[in-house]
N, C-alpha and C positions, 0 to 999 in steps of 0.2 A: 418356700423356696421352692423353686419351679424343677421339677423330674423330666429326664427327657424319655423317651421311649428303651434305650437303653438300660436305664435304671430298674424296669419291672421285671424285678428276680422276687424269686417264691419270699413272700413274707413282707414285702414291701406295701404299705398305706397311703394309696393316693386319693385325691378328689377327682370324682367325675360328676358331670351336671348336678354337682353339690351334694352328693352322695360319698361318703366314707366306703373305699373297695381295697380288700386285702387280693393282695396276688397269690395265687394257689399254686399256678404252675406255668411255668412260660419257656418257650425256646423260638430260637432265629431261626427263618426260613428266609432261604435266598431263591428269588425265581431270577428265572434269565432273564436277560433283559428289563429287568424290574428291580427296584431298590428293594431293598432286606426289609422284612416285618417283623414283629414280634409275635408271635400268637400265643395268645393268654388264656388262660381260665381264671376268672376273678369271681370274688364273692361282695356284692353288695349287704357291708355292713349292718345296715338299715333295717334291710328285707329279707336276708338271708339269701336271696337267689342267687345261685350260681350259673355265669353266663360264657362262651367263649365269645372272645374279642380279638382280633387283629389290629395292631398299633403299629403307626408309621414313622421315619423322620420328620413328619412336618408336628406329628403331634408333641404337646406339651400337657404337663400335669401338675398338680400342686401335689405337695405333701399333704396328709393327710394329719393334722395337727389332733392327735388321741394321746389321752392323760387316762393314764393307768393306776389301778386304787385297786387294794386287795380289800377282799369281800368275804362272805361265806354262806354256802347255800344252806337255807332251813328247808323248805318241804315244796311240795311239787302238789297242785292241785286243780284237776280239769284244763291239765294245759299251758296253769300258770307256774313258772318256775320262782320260786319266792327267794331272797337273797338280804341280807344286811350287811350294812358299813362294816368293815373289822373294825373290833374296840367300840362299834357304838349299833347297839341291837335296834335301837330305835330305829334309826335311820334305814327303812325297807326298800327295795325297791322290788319290780316283780319284770318276769321278760318272759315270752310266749315262745313255745315248741320250735317254730318256725323258725326263730332269731338263734335258736342255739344249733339246730341241727344236728348232727350226730352226737355232738355231746352230750345233749341232753340225756340219754340212755344211762351215762355213768355217772349223774347227780346222785349222790347219797348226802344225807342229812350232813352238818356240821364238817364238809368238804369246805378246804379254804380253795378260793379262785383268785384270779387276777381278771378284773372289770376294766374294758377298753372305754372311755367314754368321750365323745365329738360333740361339739357345740350344747359340753353343759349336761348331755343325756346318755345314760348308758346304754350302749348299744352292742355289744356282746360280752361273754366271758369266756375267758380261758382256764381250763382244770389244770390239774399236775398232768403231767405226760405220762406219769407211772400210776397207778392206785390199786389197793389191795380192797377187792370182792369174795362175798361167800358164794360158792355155786349151791343155789337153791334146785337145781333141774338137771342132769347129766341122764342121759342113756346106759344100761349096763354093756360093757365092754363082752363083745363077743368072742368066747374063747375061739385061739387060734390066730384072732387077726393082732394081737398085741405085738408079736415077733414084726412085724412090718412096722411098726411105731404109725399107725395109721392117726385119723383124728375124728371127733366127734362136736356135734356140736351141744354145748351148755347154755343153761339160762344162768344167770347174775341177778344178785339181788338187786331189783329197780329193774328187772327186765330187760337187761342188753341179750343180745346172743353172741356167743364167740365162739369159735374154732378151738378145742383145746384136745392136749393128747389122750390116750384111750385110759392111762389109769385115772384120769382127773375125775373124782367122783362126789354125789352131793354132800355136801356140808364142808367142804374142802374151802382153803383161803386160795386165791388163787392174784398173781399182779397180770394186769391188763395194762397196754397203749392205749391210753384214751385219745389219741391221734389219729391210729391207724384201726382202734378196734382189735387188734390182735392180742391173744395169749401170750404171756412174755414168760412165766415161771408159776409153777406151786409155790406156795408160803409157807401152807402146812396143811397137813392129814385130817381128815375131821375125826 
């Protein structure tokens, strides 16, 4: 099915130059004396590369035929992230850090993910939006700071760094939004 430039909204998947892209951000731009354009930030789902691109009314796109399948993350080794098909541990596949982007830091063993397949190949995975992590490093809160509700950077299992409230300590379990990389809430104290 063909897409018009006005269809390029956040989350839309389309094909350009034979590669699947996901629209990360888009907004209309009206120029004086000129036709309106759509300014987009798009991600090449094969390479993980993000580019800014303007599209015009004359541009046409094919909708990307993306197949989605559940899978499970197993382990990482030297920039390779290994998964297996849900319910079929023998059917394994690997994705490199570049393809996973920011999401890679939030993968922990046995995390259920949704794979996206293009032309029979897994191109990327989507993590659960909210996940729980153990805090493995947290600087101590400095006395007198806590009243202002400041924040500090803590390190989660897997190495991700997030900004969290001062009351979060090493050993606590916290909920994080994997899409934005933001702290949501403390699940339990250590």
